[in-house]
N, C-alpha and C positions, 0 to 999 in steps of 0.2 A: 623355456616350455614355449613351443608354438600352441598359442592359446588361439587364436582363430585360422587356422589352417580348415577346420572342419566346422564352420560356421554353422550353429544356429540359431536360423534369422526368425526374427519375430516379426513375420510378414506382415500381419494385420495393422500392430502397433506401427509399425517403424510406416506404414503407407500413411495411416493416420495424421502421426506428424509431417511426412513428407508433403501431406497436401497445404501445408500452410506455405511452402518456399518456394514450390514448383510444381508442374504437370506431370507426375511422375502417375503410372498405371496404379490402381489398388486392387489390392487382393485381398479379403477379407477371410479371415480364416473365423473359427466357430469359436464365440465370444466365451465361452465355458472352457476351453482349451486354452484362450489365451489368458482367462482368469489364471488359471490353474499354473501357469509360468510365471505369472509375477508375486503369487503368494506363496511359492513352493523355494526354502531355501538355496536347496541346492540347482537352484537356476540362476542364482545370481550372477558366476560368471560366465553363463552364455547371453548376460543382456550386454557385457562388453565386448563379446565378438562383432556385432555389426558395424560398430564405428571405426573397430581397428580393421574390419574387412574393406573398408572402403579405401584405407590405404594405399590397395592395389592397382586403383584407377589411377594414381598419381603415376606410375610405371608405362603405363598401355599406350601406343604409338599412335591410338586414336583419338584418345584423350588430351589430357594432361601433359603427358610427356611430349605428345606430337607437337602442342602448343607451342613448347616452350625450347624447343627444338628446330624443329620443320621450316623455322619462318625465320630463323639463322643462317650464320656458314656453317658451321656445325654439320647440318644433313640437309637431305632433298631426297625427295622421289621424283626422278623424273618421268615422263611420258616415255613409255618404251614401245613404239610403235602402236597395237593395240591395248597394251599392258596399263596400267597406273594410271588413266586419264581421270577415272574417279568422277565423272563430270565436273572435273576442272578443280577442284579441290584444293589438291595436294599444290598447282600452281599458284593457286590464290595465297595460298600460306607461304610458298617463296616468296610471289610478288608485293604481299601484305596487300593484298586486294579483296580481302576475305568479305562476306555480307555476314546479316546478322541471321543469313539462314543457313552459316557453314556447320556441316554436320558437328565438324570437332571443337567448335565453342558451345554449342547445342551440350553436346558428349560432356564437357567439361563443366557446364555448369550444371548439368543435371546433378554428376557425380558428386561434385564438391556443396552441393545445395542438400544432398542427400547422405552426406559425411555428417554436416550438420544437425541435421533431425534425427540421423542412428546416434550422435551424442547425445543428444537432447532428452532420446527415448533412454536411453542407460541412465542418465541423470536426474529423469522423473520417479522412474519406476525402481532401481534402487536405492532411492530415495524414501521409499516408503518401505522399505526392510527397516527390523530395529537397528539402527545404529552402530556399527564397531569400526575396529581400526578397519576389517576386512573393508565394508560395504563403503566406508570415508574414501578409501584407498581406490575403489575401482570408480568411484565419483570423480576423483579427481583426474584418473588417466582421461575418462572421460570429456572432463573440463577442457584438459589440456586439448585433445585432439578436436574439439570443436572449437578452440582456438586457432589450432592449427588452420581448419579446415576454411575458418572468416579470413585467416590471414592470405591463403592463396585466392581465395576468391575475389578477393580487394585486391589483390596484386594483378591479378588477370582482369578484372571485371571492373573496378574500381567503384561496385554496390552491392552491399549484402543486405538480401533479405533476411530477417532476423526476429526469434521471438524468444523467448527465455521460456526454460525447459518446463514450466510450469503452468505457464498460458496457453490453453488447450480451447480457446475460443478461435476454431479455424471458419467462424463466417465471416470472420474478418480479414482483409490481406496483410500479412507480415508488414511492418514496419523494416525501412529501410536503411541501413546505414550507410553513408559515404564513407569514401576510401581512408580519410584521416582517422573518422571516429572508428572506423573497424580497426583499423590496425592498432588504435589505441585501447582500444576492448582487449583484443587480441594481447598485448602485451599486460595490463591489467589483470586477466583473467590469470594466466601464468606464473606473474608474479606473486598472484594471492594465495596458489598452491603450492608452489616452489618449496617452502620450507617442511612439506609435510610428502613429500615424494619419495621415493625409493632409489638407490644408488644400481648401478650398473651389475655390482656384485652379487646385489639381491635379485634383480629382474630379468638381467640379460641386457641384450641391445634391439629386441623383439617386444618391449614392452617401453612404456612411459617413464623415463627418470629423472634425477636431476642433471645428467648430463645433457638428455635430448633439449629440458627446458632451456638450460645455458645456451644450446646451440642454435635454438630456435629464435630466442631474445636477441642472441649477437646477428642472427639473417636478418632479422625483421630490422634493427638497428642499424644493419649494415645498406640497405635498401629504404631507410626511413626519408631522408633528404626526397627521395622519387616520390615518395605519397603525400609527404606534408609541405613541402618546401623547407625545412630544418633539417640541418646535417647533427648526428648525434653520435660522431665517429668516436667521442671518448667512451658511450656506453659500449659500443660496439665493442673495445677493446677491453672494456669491465668483464664482460658475458664470456669473451674468445677467453679471457685469464683464468674465468670462475670454470671452465672445462678444461683449461688446461692443469689447474691447482688441483681439480680431483686427482690425479693419477691414475685416475680406472684407463688411460688409452696411450697409443704408441702410433708412431709411423712405421711401419714395416719397411724393410729393406727389399722384398720381394715384392713389387708393385702387382705383378700381377695375380700371387696369393689371390686376393681381394675378391678377385672376379670367377676364381674356379668354381666349378659346379659341386667342387666338395670344400669349398672353403672351411675351414677352422678355427683361426685366428680371429678372434673378437674384438681384440683389442684394437684396430684401426677404426672399428663401427662403433659410432654412437646411437644411431638409430635407424633400424631397418625394417625392411618388406619381407617378412620369411616368405620362399617360396617353398612347392613342391615338386616332383614328378610323379608324385603316387597320384595326384588330383588335378582336377583341370581347374589351373589357375587365371584362365583367362588371356586379353590381349597382352598383359604383362609377360608372359612366358614366351612371347614370338622374338627373340632377339637374334637369332641367327636366319629366321626363316625368311624376314622380309629384307635379308638384304643380300644373302647368298642367293647365287645365278642356278638356274631349276638344273644344271650337270652336277652340283657341288653337292653330291650326295655322300653319305657314309652311314654306318651304322644302323640304326632305327629311323635316321633321318633322313627319308626318302624322297621327298616332295619341298622343294625352296618357291621363294616366288621373284627372286631377280629385281628388288625395288631400291630400298633407301641405300644412297652413300653421302661423300661428304665432299665439299666444294673444294676447286683447287684452291682460293684465294685461304683458305684454313689451311690446307696441305701446305703452301709456302711456306708456313710461318716456325717449320719446326725442323728441330737437330734432328735428320735421320738415321742419323750413325748415333752418335752418342748419348741420347737419351731413349730409354728404357720402354717409357712409354708409349713409343710410335711402334714398336715388333714384339712379338713374342712368337717361340714356333713348339714349346714345349708338350703340344698334343698335336703336332704336324702328323707323326705315326699313325693316330688312331682315326684325324679326322681329315687330313688333306690340307687343312688349312691351317694360319698362324691368327693369332690374336691381334690386333692392335688393326692396322691399316692395311688392305689387300690390294698390292699393286703388282700388276704385268702378269705373266705368264700363269695361270693357275693347275693345280693337280691332284691328282687322285689320293686317295690310300695308300696306293700302292706307287707310286712316284709318276703314273701316268700322267702326259700332258693331256688335259682337257679341252672340250672345242667346246664352241655356241649350239646353237639347234641348227644352224646351216652348215656345219661342220669345221667351222673356220677357227683358228685358236683361241682359247679363250685368254685373252690379255686384257685386266683390266687398265683403263687409262684415264687420268683426271679429269681432262675437258667431258662436258658433258650439255647437253639442250634440256633444259627442264620442259619445255614444250615437245620435244621429236629427238630422243636417243636411241641410241642403238644397244644391244642386250650388252656389251662390255664396256659402256660410257659411264665413270664416276668410279672413282676410289671404294671399294666396300670397307665395310669397318665392323670387325667383332669386338666388342667390351668384355661381354659376359660369354666365357667358353662354355660350349654345349655337352653333355655327357651323351655319349654316342649312345648307351644304352638306354634313354628316356623313353619311358612307357609312353607309348603315343606320342613319338616327337610331332611336336606341332602346335600342340594347345600347353602340353607338360614340359616344366623347365625346373631344374631345384635352385637356382643362382638367385640368394636371397638379393634384394636390391638395397643399395644405402639410400634414407634418405638425407641423413647427417653423417659426413665420416671424419674422423680428426685433421689430416690432411687440411680442408677444407678450415679448419677453426684457422691454423697459420697463414693463410692465403686470407682471409678475411683478417683477421687483426695486421698483418702487414697492409693492407689496402689504409683500412680507418689509419694507420699509423703515418700513413704517407701521405694521406690528405692532412692528416694534422700537422704535418711538417717535420714529421720525425723520422728523415729518411735512415739513419744507422740501424735503430729498429726496425725499420721495414725489411732492409736488406739482409738481416739475420734472419727473419723470419721466412725469406724467398729463399735465401741460400740453405735453410735446412732443411725444404723438401728437397729441394735440387742438389744439398749432399747425399739423398737417401736413392738419385734415380739416373744412374749410370748405368748404361748398358753393358753387357757382360766383357771384361776385358777391355772397356773405354771408360774413358772419363769425362763426365758432363760437365762443360766449365760451370764455374760457380759465377755470378755477377760482379764485378767490380762497382758498378752505381747502379740504382735502379729509378725506374720511372714508373710512373701509372699504365704507360704501356706495355712494360715489362710484366706489370703485374695481371693485366687482362690478358696476356699470352703464358704466362704460367697458371694461371687459372685454364686455360682452355687447355693446354696439355696435360694437366692433373684430373680435370672433371668432364673431360669430352663423353657426349651423349650419357650424360647424369641427369639431366635435366635442368641445367644450371644454367645457359648459353644466353636465352633471351634477357634474362636477369640483368646480367654481366653486361651485356651490350648496351643495353639500358642505362644501368647506373654509369658506364664511361662513355656513354654520349655516343654508339656506333654500333644502335639500331639498324643506322642505315648502311649495312655494309656493301649493299650493291648497288651500281650504277642505277639499276631497273629498278630500285624501290624508295629512291633520295627523295627525300623532300614529303613524302606521305606521312609519315609521323604519327603511324599507328603503335604507338607504345602502348596501349591499352585497347582490348577487345570489345565489338560490339555488345550489347546485352543481346543474347536469342529473342526471335520475335516471339518464340512459344513463352518466353519468362513471362517478356513486355505483356501480354495477353493475360499472363497468369495472375498479377498483381499489377495494380495501377501507378502503386507507389513508386515501381521503377520508372526512370526515363533513361532513354536512348541515348550514349554517348556521344559526345559533340566530337567535332572533328573529322566525320565524314563526309 
């Protein structure tokens, strides 16, 4: 059940709660209408929709996804003549020279704090109904979502303005949790509600389940040393084991089946953001628009932006022949493009070689300049296959986005095992994934030994452009992946200026 595709927003109530965290615009609804919504038992489900809807912002390229990918070796958006300069902000992400007024920082801060506020709204008002299994279940889902937004905010910014759901004294600025306290709060919340959560077989992958809770705990503990200085590899392994022991998930042998617009196999997915091409889903739907060249049109897709690409350093790590994750052409006859990495001469749906806007062959090459690139510089990436018949292509897309995926659990466990000194089990887990990733009629070789660098590479192969790379590079001590950004050490983002102005309890992060 895709419970939040048609979100019923309680805008007035949400704005009231949001005012305690950030400077979001308030839109007040009629007071009596708001009272009707929170006393009508038929509206209980709609109260949980807004915090779920905030998940979409995690996969939007001008917000959280952009912060997690565009300052790494996996993705960049070069300036191309007069295109994509964007006041220099995309270059700032690439060079790690962002300021406290950078729009991506501001957008991400606002969306995550709004997610916390929306979850608090749900917890507070659902708590006013007569309590039963249904209402308690929704409250637990909201508490999980709140914990996840707290975690992401702590990961990005190191500080979390937070008030409890029943604290409605908005004349006082929200207290601020520091990074270690915030992640510990998220852990406590998830552990407390975990026994009462339902399973994937009961709710699917689009709602909060036990599997999602185990996966979130594993992810937090995987990065716990970054946040607190204390490693928790045993706990990472424990919660990865918990996901695996549910028996509810599986690793698909058909890697690209997970990223088709009509993907139907739920077993590789633990927790997903449902999308639709019948509704405007916002920036999270822009998977092909912001990377393909203007002339690579097909179906209802008649306008592209010629922006994002990957870097040569990331591209050079790949086995381009044997690894199925590098290339797939199952949709070429309908779209003219392959999924994965788009290199060399590009073709139309009818097989005609395409040209750029000057009439030159449209040939994508790996090298690019972040400040001054040609139309064809940079190898493009299509991870989520488009539906050529998508309604009003450009804002609408049906590809569900995975927040937690089963293959990641094996790679997380492998990393924790190796850091714990257990190389045999780490090798076994990495090879379990590699054994399912051979290209057609090829053999992707298994590893004979495994190092941390091998695991980082494998994470890149499996999870590229899924919003994991910044965390991974920080954890492996390689966030300074380019000579241009060495010694900047910006593993945490600046608190946006507007947030500092709105809450005296926030203090700007040091190191800038």
